[in-house]
Structure formats: C-alpha cells, structure tokens
Phi, psi and omega in degrees: 000321181296317179300319178298322178296320180293314181293325176296316180299317178299318179298305184288331176292326176292321175304313179293325181299331178290344174294320186252013189300323180294315179294317180299319179296314181298324182273355180077020179279163178250139177207165177293330177297319178291317180300313184280334178057226182283359175268009185303318182298318178295316181295318178297316177301321178295314179296321177293322176297317176297323177300310181297319179297313182296314180293323179292313179295317178300316178297320178296317182296328179266005174079032178297152182273180183304322177302332176295314179298320179294318178296322178296328176295319177295316178297319178300317179295319180296314180291325176295319178299316178302312182296317180296319185284337186302132174232107187297343182264000182239094183303327182293327177289316178302318181296316179296321178291323175302313180296331181293350176287348170299318177296320178302314179297318179295319177297318179296316179299314179295320179297315180296319179297311179295329181290347179275353181271000000 
C-alpha cells in the first residue's frame, strides 16, 4: 500500500509540475516534468499503473473483500481518465487534473473502508 502511495504521489505531482514547467525551465529548477519532457503522459500513466497494481496487490495481501476490488476498478477508471485527459501544453488542464486527485484519495479511503466488510 505504501509503494502505491509513493507512485501515486509521483504521478499526481508530475501532473502539477506541468503547470509550472516553463517557469521551472527558465529558473533552472529540476522537476519530473522537465525530466520526462514530452513523454510525461506515458510516464504519468506508468506511475498510475504501478499505483493500481500496488494497491490491488496490497488489498489482496491483507484480505480485502470484493467491494475493495470494485472500488479499485473505479479508481482505475478515474486515473485512466486523468491520463487520457492530460494535455502537457495546457497548464490549466494539468491543474484541474491535479486537483481531481482529491477524489482519488476519497475513493481510496472509501474503497479501503468497504473492503474491510
């Protein structure tokens, strides 16, 4: 579960990094957006995929019930939608997608709670 939290954080933080990528480049700062460049969408999708795998395996290992698996399907759809919607050249879209990760956290909390029944 912890590994999933880390990979999710890298994913959504990279989404946010694309909001400031022009300023970061101009200032000589380092970010995952600069590191990934135009491959950012693929890299974010990879980190989100690793997140889903880690959370799914973690849930299985601790014996979560079927509602957990169903919730993970909803989370997978949400993260897939984020990745599909992402436009690395439009900071306003990146910012909105970054904020949509509040929903991801709420979905995970609800999924974990339901998975204990």
